[in-house]
C-alpha positions in Angstrom: 104.2 -38.8 29.3 105.0 -41.8 27.2 105.2 -45.0 29.4 108.4 -47.0 29.1 106.4 -50.2 28.2 105.4 -48.7 24.9 108.9 -49.3 23.6 108.0 -53.0 23.5 104.4 -52.9 22.2 103.9 -52.5 18.5 101.7 -49.5 17.3 99.3 -52.0 15.7 98.5 -53.4 19.2 98.1 -49.9 20.6 95.7 -49.0 17.9 93.8 -52.3 18.4 93.6 -51.7 22.1 92.2 -48.2 21.5 89.5 -49.6 19.2 88.6 -52.2 21.8 88.6 -49.7 24.6 86.3 -47.4 22.7 83.9 -50.2 21.8 83.7 -51.4 25.4 83.3 -47.8 26.7 80.4 -47.3 24.3 78.5 -50.4 25.4 75.2 -49.6 27.1 74.0 -51.6 30.1 72.6 -54.7 28.4 69.8 -57.1 29.4 71.4 -60.5 28.8 68.3 -62.4 29.7 68.0 -65.1 32.3 69.8 -68.4 32.9 68.2 -71.8 33.2 67.3 -71.1 36.9 65.5 -67.8 36.0 68.3 -65.6 37.3 69.7 -62.6 35.4 72.8 -63.3 33.2 75.5 -61.0 34.4 78.1 -59.7 32.0 81.3 -61.5 32.9 84.9 -61.4 31.6 84.2 -64.7 29.9 81.2 -63.3 28.0 82.9 -60.0 27.1 86.2 -61.7 26.1 84.4 -64.0 23.7 82.4 -61.2 22.2 85.6 -59.0 21.7 87.4 -62.1 20.2 84.5 -62.6 17.8 84.3 -58.9 16.7 88.0 -58.2 16.5 89.1 -61.7 15.3 91.4 -62.4 18.3 92.1 -65.4 20.5 90.2 -65.6 23.7 92.2 -67.2 26.5 90.7 -68.8 29.6 92.8 -69.3 32.7 93.5 -67.6 36.0 94.4 -64.1 37.1 97.0 -64.1 39.8 96.9 -67.5 41.4 93.3 -68.6 41.6 90.7 -66.2 40.1 89.1 -67.7 37.0 89.5 -65.2 34.2 89.4 -64.6 30.4 91.4 -62.2 28.2 92.4 -61.8 24.6 95.8 -62.0 22.9 96.9 -59.9 20.1 98.8 -61.5 17.2 102.0 -60.1 18.8 101.1 -62.0 22.0 100.3 -59.0 24.1 97.4 -59.3 26.6 94.3 -57.1 26.4 92.3 -57.7 29.5 88.9 -56.5 28.5 87.3 -56.8 31.9 90.1 -56.5 34.6 89.5 -58.3 37.9 88.7 -55.8 40.6 89.7 -52.8 38.6 87.5 -49.8 37.7 88.4 -48.0 34.5 88.0 -50.4 31.6 90.3 -52.6 29.6 94.1 -52.7 30.1 96.9 -53.6 27.7 99.7 -55.7 29.2 103.0 -56.5 27.6 102.9 -60.3 27.1 106.6 -61.1 27.2 107.8 -63.3 30.1 110.2 -60.7 31.4 107.3 -58.4 32.1 106.1 -59.0 35.7 102.5 -58.0 34.9 102.2 -60.8 32.4 102.9 -63.3 35.2 99.5 -62.5 36.6 97.8 -64.3 33.7 98.0 -68.1 33.6 96.4 -69.9 30.7 94.4 -73.1 31.4 92.8 -74.7 28.4 91.0 -77.2 30.6 89.5 -74.7 33.0 86.1 -75.7 34.3 84.2 -72.5 35.0 82.7 -72.1 38.4 79.7 -69.9 37.7 78.9 -70.0 34.0 79.4 -73.0 31.7 80.6 -71.8 28.4 78.3 -74.1 26.4 75.1 -73.2 28.3 72.5 -71.6 25.9 72.2 -68.5 28.1 76.0 -68.0 27.9 76.1 -68.5 24.2 73.2 -66.1 23.7 74.8 -63.5 25.9 78.0 -63.6 23.9 75.9 -63.1 20.7 74.1 -60.2 22.2 77.3 -58.4 23.3 79.0 -59.2 19.9 76.1 -57.6 18.1 76.1 -54.6 20.3 79.9 -54.1 19.8 79.4 -53.9 16.0 76.8 -51.1 16.2 
């Protein structure tokens, strides 16, 4: 079955999505070290999004999923959303048509000034975790 939404998403984005999905699905469980308080660094959407953006030369977007859940995702050059770590969803990345008429895209709200609640994006442990995941994605 060919989903209707594929009429609107270019083949290059579908191919890119498949590469990203395969890369993420092949990631092993990673030890991302400890934070400044000695607690384990947990892989988050913010870390994975930045690593995917690094490896695939994409734009990482920070903002909110639905109304108030802090979240990060990547945008393709055609402005479609690849949610590399969907909130509360088991099964891996998803590809969302990014046009405003697509109701699913309304769930993603960009906020360039977002102040993260749990992980500060400039903390050394966060930066190191992004580097670790980026390196693993290129293997």
